N, C-alpha and C positions, 0 to 999 in steps of 0.2 A: 529869644527863640530861635529854633534850629531852623535852616532854610528847607522849605518846601516848594514844591514845583506844582504848577496847574497840573490836572490832570487831562490826560489827550483825549480829545472827543471826535469821535467819528459819525457821520452823518449817514442814516440808513432811511429804506423808504421802504413802504406798501403801495401799490398802484392797482387798482382794478377800472383800467379803463380811462377814456378821457373824463377830466374834471375829476377825477377820485383820486388824490395821491396824499399819503399822510408821510411826513417826515419825523424822523424821531433819533435821538441821540444815542450812541453807543460809547461807552469807555472802553478805551483800550490800551493794554502794554502797562496795567497795573501790577506792580512787583507781587501785591497780595491778590492771588488767582481767587480767592473765595470772596474775597471783597466785589472785586471784577464782577464776578457772577450774579452775587447778590443785587448790585446796583443795576447792571444790564435785565436783569430778570424784573426786578421792580418797574424799571421804565418800560418795559415791552407789557408788563402785565397792566400799567395806569394807560399806557395808548391803547390796548385792547378795551378798556374799561370805555374809554371815551367813546369809541366806535360805537360800541353796544348801545352805549345810553341815547346816541344821536340815533342809531337806526331804530331801537325800540322805542323810542318816545312819539313816532309817527305812524299811522297806518300807510301812508303814500310813500311812493318810490322815492329814494334819493337822486336828485339830479346833481349834484355839485357837492364833494369834501374834500376841505384840505385842512391836514394837519401840520402845525408846527411847532417849534420849540425855541426855547432863549434859555442859555445859561445865566443865571442870575449872580451867581458867584462861583468862583473857582481859584480860592486861594486859602492858605491857613489851614489848609485839612479840610475844608468844608466845600462842598459842592451843593449848590441849590441851583436848580432848575425848575422851568415852567413848560407844561405841554398843552396847547391848545389845539381845539378841533371845531372848524367852523363846518355847517352842514345845512345844504337847502334842501328841502323836500318839495316836489311837484306840486304847485299851485299854492304852497305857502305865502303868509303876508310877507315873510322877510326869513332869513337865513337865521340858524340858533347858534352861538358858541359857548363852548364850557372851555373853561381853564382849570387844569391842576397841578399841583406842584410836587417837586419832592426833595427833600433836604439830608444829605448824607454827612454823617461825622467819619471822616476818613481816618481820623487818630484813633477812635473806638471801633472803627468797622461796623457801623450800623446806622440804619435809616432813623430820622429823628423825627417823633412826634413833637405838636406844639409844647405838650405839657412837659416834655423831657428838656426842655431849653431853659426851665426855671427850677428854683429850688423846692423841693416837698414841703406843702404848706405856706407857699409865698402868696396863695391865691392871685395867681395871674391872670386870670379871667376877669376878675374886677379891676385889677389896673388896665390892662389893655382896652375892656371896655370904655373906661374911664376917658383914656387917651384918644380914641378912636371917636369918641362922643362929643370930645373938645375940637375935633378936626372937621366933625360934622357940622357942628355951629361955626366953627371961624370961616369955612370953606363954602356956607350955605348950600350945602349938599340936600337936594330934594328927594323927600324919603317917601315909601309908599305907606309907611305907619312910623309909630313911635319906636325908636331904637332901643331894645331892650338889653343889648349885651351881647357879645359874640360868643360861640358855641365854644366848648372846651377842645374842641377839634378843629376849629375855623381855618379854613384854607388860608395860607403863609409862603411866603418864602423869604429869604436871605439875601439881601442885595449890600455889597461892601460892609458898611458900618451901621447898617438897618434891617430891622424885622419889618417887612410888609406884610401886614394882613390884609385882606382880600375878601370879597364877597361875588358871587356869581350874578350874570344877568337875573333881572327879578327879585332878587334875594331881599334888598332893602330898598332899592331905587329903580325908577321907572327904566324900561328897555333903552331908550334913548339916552340914556346917561351913559352907558357903557358900564364897564367893570370898577367899581368902587374901590379905590387901593388906598390904604393908609400906611404910609412909612414911617416906623417909630426909631428914632435914634436908640441905638444899644446903651448910650450914655443915660439917657431917661429911664432906664430898665437895671442900672448897674448893681442896684442894691438886691434882687431878686434874680438875677440869672446864673444860673450853674457856672463857675468860674472858669472851670477847664472844659466847657463844653462849645461850642461853636460860636453862641454870642460872646461868652467871655473872651475866647481866643481874639475874635475880631475887634473886640474894645481896647484891645492892647495897643498903644500908640508906638509899636516898632516893628 
């Protein structure tokens, strides 16, 4: 495998007075300027969507908003990151947090959807749902109802040699449980992942 270097990340912020600040990443100094623009536009768009979702969900004024990010993977031409937004509305019982993630295949120069990580016709939804269900039982995770499987476009990010499937607050568990995260080793998916895709590259042991 040829040498690849981590993408340079800069932190930017949007601020609207005291207690209302959203930090978000931007890629800088990429040789491929078109790809840099694509990544940065996608990040800004998703950051704004989170802000809009928080403001639009409640009729009361926003008392506090904090937006943060985490770089989950920045190696082997795979950039995966998560954007979070916590907002507290006036007189609400508690604040609400949403997390959304973006994954980019820098080798192909594109943003990745969950389905694109797997071979066509591989029935990745059924495989991932089964692995998530196993973890729910093993970890004795409290559910709001019966687990029926993941969505084809379920939230995910890539971290080292794992695909992490996750759910929003209230999606399958009570609020107090937090965000249910399910790390799945790339080696448990090796027969169905696209070999020259992000998961395939991370599965190589060199």
